All heavy atoms as a GROMACS GRO file, in nm:
protein
  588
    1MET      N    1   0.139   1.940  -0.540
    1MET     CA    2   0.206   1.814  -0.552
    1MET      C    3   0.224   1.750  -0.414
    1MET      O    4   0.208   1.629  -0.399
    1MET     CB    5   0.341   1.833  -0.620
    1MET     CG    6   0.417   1.703  -0.637
    1MET     SD    7   0.576   1.727  -0.712
    1MET     CE    8   0.534   1.709  -0.882
    2GLU      N    9   0.258   1.833  -0.314
    2GLU     CA   10   0.278   1.780  -0.180
    2GLU      C   11   0.149   1.723  -0.123
    2GLU      O   12   0.150   1.620  -0.056
    2GLU     CB   13   0.335   1.887  -0.087
    2GLU     CG   14   0.481   1.915  -0.106
    2GLU     CD   15   0.509   2.010  -0.223
    2GLU    OE1   16   0.412   2.060  -0.283
    2GLU    OE2   17   0.627   2.031  -0.254
    3LEU      N   18   0.038   1.790  -0.150
    3LEU     CA   19  -0.090   1.742  -0.098
    3LEU      C   20  -0.125   1.605  -0.155
    3LEU      O   21  -0.170   1.516  -0.082
    3LEU     CB   22  -0.201   1.843  -0.130
    3LEU     CG   23  -0.339   1.807  -0.079
    3LEU    CD1   24  -0.338   1.800   0.073
    3LEU    CD2   25  -0.440   1.911  -0.124
    4ILE      N   26  -0.101   1.585  -0.282
    4ILE     CA   27  -0.128   1.455  -0.344
    4ILE      C   28  -0.036   1.348  -0.285
    4ILE      O   29  -0.079   1.237  -0.255
    4ILE     CB   30  -0.110   1.465  -0.497
    4ILE    CG1   31  -0.219   1.555  -0.556
    4ILE    CG2   32  -0.116   1.327  -0.562
    4ILE    CD1   33  -0.198   1.592  -0.699
    5ALA      N   34   0.091   1.383  -0.264
    5ALA     CA   35   0.185   1.288  -0.204
    5ALA      C   36   0.143   1.251  -0.062
    5ALA      O   37   0.153   1.135  -0.022
    5ALA     CB   38   0.326   1.346  -0.204
    6ILE      N   39   0.094   1.348   0.015
    6ILE     CA   40   0.048   1.320   0.151
    6ILE      C   41  -0.070   1.226   0.150
    6ILE      O   42  -0.076   1.129   0.227
    6ILE     CB   43   0.013   1.452   0.223
    6ILE    CG1   44   0.141   1.531   0.252
    6ILE    CG2   45  -0.064   1.427   0.351
    6ILE    CD1   46   0.117   1.673   0.298
    7ILE      N   47  -0.166   1.251   0.063
    7ILE     CA   48  -0.286   1.166   0.056
    7ILE      C   49  -0.248   1.023   0.014
    7ILE      O   50  -0.294   0.926   0.074
    7ILE     CB   51  -0.390   1.228  -0.041
    7ILE    CG1   52  -0.444   1.358   0.019
    7ILE    CG2   53  -0.503   1.130  -0.070
    7ILE    CD1   54  -0.526   1.440  -0.077
    8ILE      N   55  -0.165   1.011  -0.088
    8ILE     CA   56  -0.126   0.878  -0.135
    8ILE      C   57  -0.047   0.803  -0.028
    8ILE      O   58  -0.069   0.684  -0.004
    8ILE     CB   59  -0.046   0.889  -0.267
    8ILE    CG1   60  -0.139   0.933  -0.379
    8ILE    CG2   61   0.020   0.756  -0.302
    8ILE    CD1   62  -0.069   0.966  -0.508
    9ALA      N   63   0.046   0.872   0.039
    9ALA     CA   64   0.125   0.807   0.145
    9ALA      C   65   0.035   0.761   0.259
    9ALA      O   66   0.053   0.651   0.312
    9ALA     CB   67   0.232   0.903   0.197
   10ALA      N   68  -0.063   0.842   0.296
   10ALA     CA   69  -0.154   0.804   0.404
   10ALA      C   70  -0.239   0.684   0.365
   10ALA      O   71  -0.259   0.591   0.445
   10ALA     CB   72  -0.242   0.922   0.443
   11VAL      N   73  -0.288   0.683   0.244
   11VAL     CA   74  -0.370   0.570   0.198
   11VAL      C   75  -0.287   0.441   0.194
   11VAL      O   76  -0.332   0.336   0.240
   11VAL     CB   77  -0.433   0.600   0.059
   11VAL    CG1   78  -0.494   0.475  -0.002
   11VAL    CG2   79  -0.538   0.709   0.071
   12LEU      N   80  -0.166   0.450   0.142
   12LEU     CA   81  -0.081   0.331   0.138
   12LEU      C   82  -0.041   0.286   0.278
   12LEU      O   83  -0.033   0.166   0.305
   12LEU     CB   84   0.044   0.358   0.054
   12LEU     CG   85   0.019   0.372  -0.096
   12LEU    CD1   86   0.148   0.411  -0.167
   12LEU    CD2   87  -0.040   0.245  -0.154
   13GLY      N   88  -0.016   0.379   0.367
   13GLY     CA   89   0.015   0.344   0.505
   13GLY      C   90  -0.101   0.272   0.572
   13GLY      O   91  -0.083   0.175   0.645
   14TRP      N   92  -0.223   0.318   0.544
   14TRP     CA   93  -0.341   0.254   0.601
   14TRP      C   94  -0.360   0.114   0.543
   14TRP      O   95  -0.395   0.020   0.613
   14TRP     CB   96  -0.464   0.340   0.576
   14TRP     CG   97  -0.588   0.282   0.635
   14TRP    CD1   98  -0.681   0.206   0.571
   14TRP    CD2   99  -0.632   0.292   0.771
   14TRP    NE1  100  -0.780   0.170   0.657
   14TRP    CE2  101  -0.752   0.221   0.782
   14TRP    CE3  102  -0.580   0.354   0.884
   14TRP    CZ2  103  -0.822   0.211   0.902
   14TRP    CZ3  104  -0.650   0.345   1.001
   14TRP    CH2  105  -0.769   0.274   1.010
   15GLN      N  106  -0.337   0.098   0.413
   15GLN     CA  107  -0.357  -0.031   0.349
   15GLN      C  108  -0.253  -0.134   0.393
   15GLN      O  109  -0.287  -0.249   0.417
   15GLN     CB  110  -0.351  -0.016   0.197
   15GLN     CG  111  -0.473   0.050   0.138
   15GLN     CD  112  -0.461   0.065  -0.013
   15GLN    OE1  113  -0.354   0.051  -0.069
   15GLN    NE2  114  -0.573   0.095  -0.077
   16HIS      N  115  -0.126  -0.096   0.400
   16HIS     CA  116  -0.020  -0.192   0.428
   16HIS      C  117   0.010  -0.206   0.576
   16HIS      O  118   0.038  -0.316   0.623
   16HIS     CB  119   0.107  -0.155   0.352
   16HIS     CG  120   0.090  -0.164   0.204
   16HIS    ND1  121   0.082  -0.284   0.138
   16HIS    CD2  122   0.077  -0.069   0.109
   16HIS    CE1  123   0.066  -0.262   0.009
   16HIS    NE2  124   0.062  -0.132  -0.011
   17ALA      N  125   0.009  -0.096   0.649
   17ALA     CA  126   0.032  -0.094   0.794
   17ALA      C  127   0.153  -0.175   0.837
   17ALA      O  128   0.148  -0.251   0.932
   17ALA     CB  129  -0.093  -0.139   0.868
   18SER      N  130   0.261  -0.161   0.763
   18SER     CA  131   0.384  -0.231   0.802
   18SER      C  132   0.504  -0.142   0.772
   18SER      O  133   0.497  -0.050   0.692
   18SER     CB  134   0.396  -0.364   0.728
   18SER     OG  135   0.411  -0.341   0.590
   19PHE      N  136   0.615  -0.171   0.839
   19PHE     CA  137   0.738  -0.095   0.822
   19PHE      C  138   0.853  -0.188   0.786
   19PHE      O  139   0.960  -0.180   0.842
   19PHE     CB  140   0.772  -0.020   0.952
   19PHE     CG  141   0.669   0.081   0.990
   19PHE    CD1  142   0.574   0.052   1.087
   19PHE    CD2  143   0.667   0.204   0.930
   19PHE    CE1  144   0.480   0.145   1.122
   19PHE    CE2  145   0.572   0.298   0.965
   19PHE     CZ  146   0.478   0.268   1.062
   20GLY      N  147   0.829  -0.276   0.692
   20GLY     CA  148   0.931  -0.372   0.652
   20GLY      C  149   1.035  -0.312   0.560
   20GLY      O  150   1.032  -0.194   0.524
   21LYS      N  151   1.129  -0.397   0.521
   21LYS     CA  152   1.239  -0.355   0.433
   21LYS      C  153   1.185  -0.306   0.298
   21LYS      O  154   1.232  -0.205   0.245
   21LYS     CB  155   1.335  -0.472   0.413
   21LYS     CG  156   1.453  -0.439   0.327
   21LYS     CD  157   1.545  -0.559   0.310
   21LYS     CE  158   1.658  -0.527   0.215
   21LYS     NZ  159   1.741  -0.643   0.188
   22ARG      N  160   1.086  -0.374   0.246
   22ARG     CA  161   1.032  -0.337   0.115
   22ARG      C  162   0.965  -0.199   0.120
   22ARG      O  163   0.983  -0.118   0.028
   22ARG     CB  164   0.932  -0.441   0.069
   22ARG     CG  165   0.876  -0.411  -0.068
   22ARG     CD  166   0.793  -0.525  -0.121
   22ARG     NE  167   0.748  -0.493  -0.254
   22ARG     CZ  168   0.630  -0.522  -0.301
   22ARG    NH1  169   0.544  -0.588  -0.226
   22ARG    NH2  170   0.596  -0.490  -0.423
   23GLU      N  171   0.890  -0.171   0.227
   23GLU     CA  172   0.823  -0.041   0.238
   23GLU      C  173   0.926   0.072   0.248
   23GLU      O  174   0.909   0.178   0.187
   23GLU     CB  175   0.730  -0.040   0.360
   23GLU     CG  176   0.604  -0.119   0.342
   23GLU     CD  177   0.623  -0.269   0.360
   23GLU    OE1  178   0.726  -0.311   0.416
   23GLU    OE2  179   0.536  -0.345   0.318
   24VAL      N  180   1.032   0.048   0.324
   24VAL     CA  181   1.136   0.150   0.338
   24VAL      C  182   1.207   0.173   0.205
   24VAL      O  183   1.236   0.287   0.167
   24VAL     CB  184   1.236   0.110   0.448
   24VAL    CG1  185   1.356   0.203   0.451
   24VAL    CG2  186   1.168   0.105   0.583
   25GLN      N  187   1.232   0.067   0.130
   25GLN     CA  188   1.296   0.081  -0.001
   25GLN      C  189   1.207   0.159  -0.097
   25GLN      O  190   1.256   0.244  -0.173
   25GLN     CB  191   1.329  -0.055  -0.059
   25GLN     CG  192   1.444  -0.124   0.008
   25GLN     CD  193   1.466  -0.265  -0.044
   25GLN    OE1  194   1.377  -0.326  -0.105
   25GLN    NE2  195   1.585  -0.319  -0.020
   26VAL      N  196   1.078   0.131  -0.096
   26VAL     CA  197   0.986   0.203  -0.185
   26VAL      C  198   0.979   0.350  -0.147
   26VAL      O  199   0.982   0.438  -0.235
   26VAL     CB  200   0.846   0.137  -0.182
   26VAL    CG1  201   0.744   0.225  -0.251
   26VAL    CG2  202   0.851   0.000  -0.247
   27MET      N  203   0.972   0.380  -0.018
   27MET     CA  204   0.969   0.520   0.025
   27MET      C  205   1.098   0.591  -0.014
   27MET      O  206   1.095   0.706  -0.060
   27MET     CB  207   0.945   0.530   0.175
   27MET     CG  208   0.801   0.504   0.214
   27MET     SD  209   0.769   0.541   0.386
   27MET     CE  210   0.807   0.384   0.461
   28ALA      N  211   1.212   0.524   0.000
   28ALA     CA  212   1.340   0.584  -0.038
   28ALA      C  213   1.345   0.609  -0.189
   28ALA      O  214   1.395   0.714  -0.233
   28ALA     CB  215   1.454   0.494   0.004
   29LEU      N  216   1.293   0.517  -0.266
   29LEU     CA  217   1.289   0.534  -0.411
   29LEU      C  218   1.201   0.652  -0.451
   29LEU      O  219   1.237   0.732  -0.538
   29LEU     CB  220   1.241   0.405  -0.479
   29LEU     CG  221   1.234   0.406  -0.630
   29LEU    CD1  222   1.374   0.423  -0.688
   29LEU    CD2  223   1.172   0.277  -0.680
   30VAL      N  224   1.085   0.663  -0.388
   30VAL     CA  225   0.994   0.774  -0.418
   30VAL      C  226   1.060   0.908  -0.382
   30VAL      O  227   1.055   1.003  -0.460
   30VAL     CB  228   0.860   0.756  -0.342
   30VAL    CG1  229   0.777   0.883  -0.347
   30VAL    CG2  230   0.783   0.639  -0.400
   31VAL      N  231   1.120   0.915  -0.266
   31VAL     CA  232   1.185   1.039  -0.223
   31VAL      C  233   1.301   1.074  -0.316
   31VAL      O  234   1.316   1.189  -0.357
   31VAL     CB  235   1.232   1.028  -0.076
   31VAL    CG1  236   1.323   1.143  -0.039
   31VAL    CG2  237   1.112   1.022   0.016
   32ALA      N  238   1.382   0.975  -0.351
   32ALA     CA  239   1.497   1.000  -0.440
   32ALA      C  240   1.450   1.047  -0.578
   32ALA      O  241   1.506   1.142  -0.634
   32ALA     CB  242   1.582   0.875  -0.453
   33GLY      N  243   1.349   0.982  -0.632
   33GLY     CA  244   1.297   1.021  -0.763
   33GLY      C  245   1.236   1.159  -0.763
   33GLY      O  246   1.260   1.241  -0.853
   34TRP      N  247   1.156   1.188  -0.661
   34TRP     CA  248   1.092   1.318  -0.650
   34TRP      C  249   1.197   1.428  -0.633
   34TRP      O  250   1.189   1.533  -0.697
   34TRP     CB  251   0.996   1.315  -0.532
   34TRP     CG  252   0.907   1.433  -0.515
   34TRP    CD1  253   0.889   1.536  -0.602
   34TRP    CD2  254   0.820   1.458  -0.405
   34TRP    NE1  255   0.798   1.625  -0.552
   34TRP    CE2  256   0.755   1.579  -0.431
   34TRP    CE3  257   0.792   1.392  -0.288
   34TRP    CZ2  258   0.662   1.635  -0.343
   34TRP    CZ3  259   0.700   1.447  -0.201
   34TRP    CH2  260   0.636   1.566  -0.228
   35THR      N  261   1.297   1.403  -0.550
   35THR     CA  262   1.403   1.501  -0.530
   35THR      C  263   1.484   1.521  -0.658
   35THR      O  264   1.521   1.634  -0.693
   35THR     CB  265   1.495   1.459  -0.415
   35THR    OG1  266   1.415   1.442  -0.297
   35THR    CG2  267   1.601   1.562  -0.388
   36ALA      N  268   1.510   1.414  -0.730
   36ALA     CA  269   1.585   1.425  -0.856
   36ALA      C  270   1.510   1.510  -0.958
   36ALA      O  271   1.569   1.595  -1.025
   36ALA     CB  272   1.613   1.287  -0.911
   37VAL      N  273   1.380   1.488  -0.968
   37VAL     CA  274   1.300   1.563  -1.065
   37VAL      C  275   1.295   1.711  -1.029
   37VAL      O  276   1.314   1.798  -1.115
   37VAL     CB  277   1.158   1.503  -1.075
   37VAL    CG1  278   1.065   1.595  -1.150
   37VAL    CG2  279   1.165   1.367  -1.141
   38THR      N  280   1.268   1.741  -0.903
   38THR     CA  281   1.260   1.882  -0.864
   38THR      C  282   1.397   1.950  -0.868
   38THR      O  283   1.407   2.068  -0.898
   38THR     CB  284   1.199   1.898  -0.724
   38THR    OG1  285   1.273   1.822  -0.630
   38THR    CG2  286   1.054   1.854  -0.723
   39THR      N  287   1.502   1.874  -0.841
   39THR     CA  288   1.638   1.930  -0.851
   39THR      C  289   1.673   1.959  -0.997
   39THR      O  290   1.729   2.065  -1.027
   39THR     CB  291   1.740   1.833  -0.790
   39THR    OG1  292   1.706   1.810  -0.653
   39THR    CG2  293   1.880   1.887  -0.799
   40ALA      N  294   1.639   1.869  -1.086
   40ALA     CA  295   1.668   1.890  -1.228
   40ALA      C  296   1.590   2.009  -1.283
   40ALA      O  297   1.638   2.080  -1.372
   40ALA     CB  298   1.634   1.764  -1.307
   41ALA      N  299   1.473   2.032  -1.228
   41ALA     CA  300   1.391   2.144  -1.276
   41ALA      C  301   1.444   2.278  -1.225
   41ALA      O  302   1.408   2.383  -1.282
   41ALA     CB  303   1.247   2.125  -1.231
   42SER      N  304   1.524   2.277  -1.121
   42SER     CA  305   1.572   2.403  -1.063
   42SER      C  306   1.724   2.416  -1.066
   42SER      O  307   1.783   2.476  -0.977
   42SER     CB  308   1.522   2.415  -0.920
   42SER     OG  309   1.579   2.313  -0.840
   43VAL      N  310   1.787   2.361  -1.167
   43VAL     CA  311   1.934   2.361  -1.176
   43VAL      C  312   1.993   2.502  -1.170
   43VAL      O  313   2.091   2.524  -1.098
   43VAL     CB  314   1.982   2.285  -1.302
   43VAL    CG1  315   2.129   2.310  -1.328
   43VAL    CG2  316   1.955   2.138  -1.283
   44PRO      N  317   1.937   2.601  -1.238
   44PRO     CA  318   2.000   2.734  -1.231
   44PRO      C  319   2.000   2.794  -1.090
   44PRO      O  320   2.084   2.877  -1.059
   44PRO     CB  321   1.915   2.819  -1.324
   44PRO     CG  322   1.847   2.724  -1.414
   44PRO     CD  323   1.828   2.599  -1.333
   45TYR      N  324   1.907   2.753  -1.006
   45TYR     CA  325   1.895   2.811  -0.872
   45TYR      C  326   1.940   2.715  -0.764
   45TYR      O  327   1.915   2.738  -0.646
   45TYR     CB  328   1.749   2.851  -0.845
   45TYR     CG  329   1.690   2.928  -0.959
   45TYR    CD1  330   1.600   2.869  -1.046
   45TYR    CD2  331   1.726   3.061  -0.980
   45TYR    CE1  332   1.546   2.941  -1.150
   45TYR    CE2  333   1.673   3.133  -1.086
   45TYR     CZ  334   1.582   3.072  -1.170
   45TYR     OH  335   1.530   3.142  -1.273
   46LEU      N  336   2.006   2.606  -0.800
   46LEU     CA  337   2.038   2.500  -0.706
   46LEU      C  338   2.158   2.536  -0.619
   46LEU      O  339   2.262   2.580  -0.667
   46LEU     CB  340   2.068   2.371  -0.783
   46LEU     CG  341   2.092   2.246  -0.700
   46LEU    CD1  342   1.967   2.212  -0.620
   46LEU    CD2  343   2.130   2.131  -0.789
   47THR      N  344   2.139   2.516  -0.490
   47THR     CA  345   2.249   2.527  -0.394
   47THR      C  346   2.247   2.400  -0.309
   47THR      O  347   2.150   2.325  -0.311
   47THR     CB  348   2.233   2.649  -0.302
   47THR    OG1  349   2.115   2.634  -0.224
   47THR    CG2  350   2.226   2.779  -0.381
   48THR      N  351   2.352   2.380  -0.234
   48THR     CA  352   2.358   2.262  -0.147
   48THR      C  353   2.248   2.269  -0.042
   48THR      O  354   2.183   2.170  -0.013
   48THR     CB  355   2.496   2.253  -0.079
   48THR    OG1  356   2.596   2.250  -0.180
   48THR    CG2  357   2.506   2.128   0.006
   49GLY      N  358   2.226   2.388   0.010
   49GLY     CA  359   2.122   2.405   0.111
   49GLY      C  360   1.983   2.376   0.057
   49GLY      O  361   1.902   2.312   0.124
   50SER      N  362   1.955   2.422  -0.063
   50SER     CA  363   1.823   2.396  -0.120
   50SER      C  364   1.804   2.249  -0.153
   50SER      O  365   1.694   2.195  -0.141
   50SER     CB  366   1.800   2.482  -0.245
   50SER     OG  367   1.886   2.445  -0.349
   51PHE      N  368   1.912   2.182  -0.194
   51PHE     CA  369   1.904   2.039  -0.221
   51PHE      C  370   1.874   1.960  -0.094
   51PHE      O  371   1.787   1.874  -0.091
   51PHE     CB  372   2.033   1.988  -0.286
   51PHE     CG  373   2.036   1.840  -0.304
   51PHE    CD1  374   1.961   1.780  -0.404
   51PHE    CD2  375   2.111   1.759  -0.219
   51PHE    CE1  376   1.962   1.642  -0.421
   51PHE    CE2  377   2.113   1.622  -0.235
   51PHE     CZ  378   2.038   1.563  -0.336
   52VAL      N  379   1.947   1.992   0.013
   52VAL     CA  380   1.925   1.923   0.141
   52VAL      C  381   1.786   1.952   0.195
   52VAL      O  382   1.716   1.862   0.243
   52VAL     CB  383   2.034   1.962   0.243
   52VAL    CG1  384   2.003   1.910   0.382
   52VAL    CG2  385   2.170   1.912   0.196
   53PHE      N  386   1.742   2.077   0.186
   53PHE     CA  387   1.608   2.111   0.231
   53PHE      C  388   1.502   2.036   0.152
   53PHE      O  389   1.405   1.984   0.208
   53PHE     CB  390   1.584   2.262   0.219
   53PHE     CG  391   1.445   2.303   0.256
   53PHE    CD1  392   1.406   2.308   0.388
   53PHE    CD2  393   1.352   2.335   0.158
   53PHE    CE1  394   1.277   2.345   0.423
   53PHE    CE2  395   1.223   2.371   0.191
   53PHE     CZ  396   1.186   2.376   0.324
   54SER      N  397   1.519   2.029   0.021
   54SER     CA  398   1.425   1.957  -0.064
   54SER      C  399   1.421   1.809  -0.028
   54SER      O  400   1.313   1.748  -0.019
   54SER     CB  401   1.465   1.974  -0.210
   54SER     OG  402   1.384   1.899  -0.295
   55LEU      N  403   1.536   1.750  -0.005
   55LEU     CA  404   1.544   1.608   0.032
   55LEU      C  405   1.474   1.584   0.166
   55LEU      O  406   1.395   1.490   0.180
   55LEU     CB  407   1.689   1.564   0.039
   55LEU     CG  408   1.716   1.417   0.066
   55LEU    CD1  409   1.660   1.332  -0.046
   55LEU    CD2  410   1.865   1.394   0.082
   56LEU      N  411   1.499   1.668   0.264
   56LEU     CA  412   1.434   1.652   0.395
   56LEU      C  413   1.283   1.676   0.387
   56LEU      O  414   1.205   1.605   0.450
   56LEU     CB  415   1.498   1.747   0.496
   56LEU     CG  416   1.642   1.716   0.534
   56LEU    CD1  417   1.698   1.823   0.626
   56LEU    CD2  418   1.654   1.579   0.597
   57LEU      N  419   1.242   1.776   0.309
   57LEU     CA  420   1.099   1.804   0.294
   57LEU      C  421   1.027   1.687   0.229
   57LEU      O  422   0.922   1.643   0.276
   57LEU     CB  423   1.079   1.931   0.211
   57LEU     CG  424   0.933   1.964   0.179
   57LEU    CD1  425   0.861   2.010   0.306
   57LEU    CD2  426   0.925   2.070   0.072
   58HIS      N  427   1.084   1.635   0.122
   58HIS     CA  428   1.021   1.522   0.053
   58HIS      C  429   1.017   1.398   0.142
   58HIS      O  430   0.919   1.323   0.140
   58HIS     CB  431   1.093   1.493  -0.078
   58HIS     CG  432   1.082   1.605  -0.176
   58HIS    ND1  433   1.178   1.628  -0.271
   58HIS    CD2  434   0.989   1.701  -0.195
   58HIS    CE1  435   1.143   1.732  -0.343
   58HIS    NE2  436   1.029   1.779  -0.298
   59THR      N  437   1.122   1.378   0.220
   59THR     CA  438   1.122   1.265   0.313
   59THR      C  439   1.010   1.278   0.415
   59THR      O  440   0.936   1.184   0.441
   59THR     CB  441   1.258   1.254   0.384
   59THR    OG1  442   1.360   1.239   0.286
   59THR    CG2  443   1.262   1.136   0.479
   60ALA      N  444   0.996   1.396   0.471
   60ALA     CA  445   0.891   1.420   0.570
   60ALA      C  446   0.752   1.407   0.510
   60ALA      O  447   0.662   1.349   0.571
   60ALA     CB  448   0.908   1.557   0.633
   61VAL      N  449   0.734   1.457   0.389
   61VAL     CA  450   0.603   1.452   0.324
   61VAL      C  451   0.561   1.309   0.295
   61VAL      O  452   0.442   1.277   0.298
   61VAL     CB  453   0.604   1.538   0.195
   61VAL    CG1  454   0.485   1.509   0.107
   61VAL    CG2  455   0.608   1.685   0.232
   62VAL      N  456   0.656   1.221   0.270
   62VAL     CA  457   0.622   1.082   0.240
   62VAL      C  458   0.615   0.996   0.366
   62VAL      O  459   0.520   0.919   0.386
   62VAL     CB  460   0.724   1.021   0.139
   62VAL    CG1  461   0.705   0.872   0.124
   62VAL    CG2  462   0.712   1.090   0.005
   63VAL      N  463   0.712   1.009   0.454
   63VAL     CA  464   0.724   0.919   0.569
   63VAL      C  465   0.623   0.949   0.679
   63VAL      O  466   0.563   0.856   0.735
   63VAL     CB  467   0.868   0.922   0.624
   63VAL    CG1  468   0.880   0.844   0.752
   63VAL    CG2  469   0.964   0.866   0.519
   64VAL      N  470   0.601   1.075   0.711
   64VAL     CA  471   0.513   1.109   0.823
   64VAL      C  472   0.369   1.064   0.800
   64VAL      O  473   0.312   0.996   0.887
   64VAL     CB  474   0.524   1.260   0.856
   64VAL    CG1  475   0.418   1.302   0.956
   64VAL    CG2  476   0.663   1.292   0.908
   65PRO      N  477   0.305   1.095   0.688
   65PRO     CA  478   0.167   1.047   0.670
   65PRO      C  479   0.157   0.895   0.664
   65PRO      O  480   0.062   0.836   0.716
   65PRO     CB  481   0.122   1.109   0.538
   65PRO     CG  482   0.219   1.212   0.505
   65PRO     CD  483   0.343   1.183   0.578
   66TYR      N  484   0.256   0.831   0.600
   66TYR     CA  485   0.258   0.685   0.595
   66TYR      C  486   0.265   0.629   0.736
   66TYR      O  487   0.190   0.538   0.773
   66TYR     CB  488   0.376   0.635   0.512
   66TYR     CG  489   0.380   0.484   0.499
   66TYR    CD1  490   0.319   0.421   0.392
   66TYR    CD2  491   0.443   0.406   0.595
   66TYR    CE1  492   0.322   0.283   0.380
   66TYR    CE2  493   0.446   0.268   0.584
   66TYR     CZ  494   0.386   0.207   0.477
   66TYR     OH  495   0.388   0.070   0.466
   67GLY      N  496   0.356   0.681   0.816
   67GLY     CA  497   0.374   0.632   0.952
   67GLY      C  498   0.252   0.654   1.039
   67GLY      O  499   0.210   0.565   1.114
   68ILE      N  500   0.192   0.771   1.029
   68ILE     CA  501   0.073   0.799   1.110
   68ILE      C  502  -0.041   0.706   1.071
   68ILE      O  503  -0.111   0.651   1.158
   68ILE     CB  504   0.032   0.948   1.095
   68ILE    CG1  505   0.136   1.036   1.164
   68ILE    CG2  506  -0.106   0.972   1.152
   68ILE    CD1  507   0.116   1.184   1.139
   69ALA      N  508  -0.063   0.689   0.941
   69ALA     CA  509  -0.172   0.601   0.897
   69ALA      C  510  -0.146   0.455   0.934
   69ALA      O  511  -0.238   0.384   0.976
   69ALA     CB  512  -0.191   0.614   0.746
   70ALA      N  513  -0.022   0.411   0.922
   70ALA     CA  514   0.010   0.272   0.957
   70ALA      C  515  -0.009   0.248   1.107
   70ALA      O  516  -0.064   0.146   1.148
   70ALA     CB  517   0.153   0.238   0.915
   71LEU      N  518   0.035   0.343   1.188
   71LEU     CA  519   0.016   0.329   1.333
   71LEU      C  520  -0.131   0.336   1.371
   71LEU      O  521  -0.176   0.262   1.459
   71LEU     CB  522   0.096   0.437   1.406
   71LEU     CG  523   0.247   0.419   1.405
   71LEU    CD1  524   0.314   0.540   1.470
   71LEU    CD2  525   0.287   0.291   1.475
   72ALA      N  526  -0.205   0.423   1.305
   72ALA     CA  527  -0.350   0.432   1.334
   72ALA      C  528  -0.419   0.301   1.300
   72ALA      O  529  -0.507   0.255   1.374
   72ALA     CB  530  -0.411   0.546   1.254
   73ARG      N  531  -0.380   0.240   1.190
   73ARG     CA  532  -0.440   0.112   1.152
   73ARG      C  533  -0.405   0.003   1.253
   73ARG      O  534  -0.489  -0.080   1.290
   73ARG     CB  535  -0.392   0.070   1.013
   73ARG     CG  536  -0.434  -0.068   0.970
   73ARG     CD  537  -0.552  -0.064   0.880
   73ARG     NE  538  -0.603  -0.196   0.851
   73ARG     CZ  539  -0.589  -0.256   0.734
   73ARG    NH1  540  -0.527  -0.198   0.636
   73ARG    NH2  541  -0.642  -0.374   0.717
   74LYS      N  542  -0.281   0.002   1.301
   74LYS     CA  543  -0.241  -0.100   1.399
   74LYS      C  544  -0.311  -0.076   1.533
   74LYS      O  545  -0.347  -0.172   1.601
   74LYS     CB  546  -0.090  -0.099   1.417
   74LYS     CG  547  -0.018  -0.162   1.302
   74LYS     CD  548   0.130  -0.174   1.329
   74LYS     CE  549   0.194  -0.237   1.209
   74LYS     NZ  550   0.296  -0.333   1.241
   75TRP      N  551  -0.325   0.047   1.574
   75TRP     CA  552  -0.386   0.078   1.703
   75TRP      C  553  -0.538   0.062   1.703
   75TRP      O  554  -0.596   0.012   1.796
   75TRP     CB  555  -0.351   0.219   1.748
   75TRP     CG  556  -0.209   0.235   1.791
   75TRP    CD1  557  -0.123   0.137   1.830
   75TRP    CD2  558  -0.136   0.356   1.798
   75TRP    NE1  559  -0.001   0.191   1.861
   75TRP    CE2  560  -0.005   0.325   1.843
   75TRP    CE3  561  -0.166   0.488   1.771
   75TRP    CZ2  562   0.092   0.421   1.862
   75TRP    CZ3  563  -0.069   0.584   1.791
   75TRP    CH2  564   0.059   0.550   1.835
   76PHE      N  565  -0.603   0.111   1.597
   76PHE     CA  566  -0.748   0.113   1.595
   76PHE      C  567  -0.811   0.005   1.510
   76PHE      O  568  -0.933  -0.005   1.502
   76PHE     CB  569  -0.797   0.251   1.547
   76PHE     CG  570  -0.746   0.364   1.632
   76PHE    CD1  571  -0.660   0.458   1.579
   76PHE    CD2  572  -0.781   0.372   1.765
   76PHE    CE1  573  -0.613   0.562   1.658
   76PHE    CE2  574  -0.734   0.477   1.844
   76PHE     CZ  575  -0.650   0.570   1.791
   77GLY      N  576  -0.731  -0.074   1.444
   77GLY     CA  577  -0.784  -0.186   1.364
   77GLY      C  578  -0.846  -0.141   1.234
   77GLY      O  579  -0.828  -0.031   1.189
   78LYS      N  580  -0.920  -0.232   1.176
   78LYS     CA  581  -0.980  -0.206   1.045
   78LYS      C  582  -1.102  -0.119   1.055
   78LYS      O  583  -1.178  -0.110   1.134
   78LYS     CB  584  -1.016  -0.336   0.977
   78LYS     CG  585  -0.894  -0.414   0.940
   78LYS     CD  586  -0.930  -0.538   0.865
   78LYS     CE  587  -0.804  -0.613   0.827
   78LYS     NZ  588  -0.831  -0.732   0.751
   0.00000   0.00000   0.00000
């Protein structure tokens, strides 16, 4: 699942190459939804630490590839 999220985030970052309010809202929505789904699936084993780790991991998996691809597009052009 993480690999697919990385690929999609990188492709979208390359296509849009911007860091506006709308892009940040969409990334936050994706991270919140993904974290909610994985948290609901692991309720019996849920701890505060695992929730925070999951939230940070999902944030990194979405934001880092998007940011790298967007910066690459701005620096190297089309």
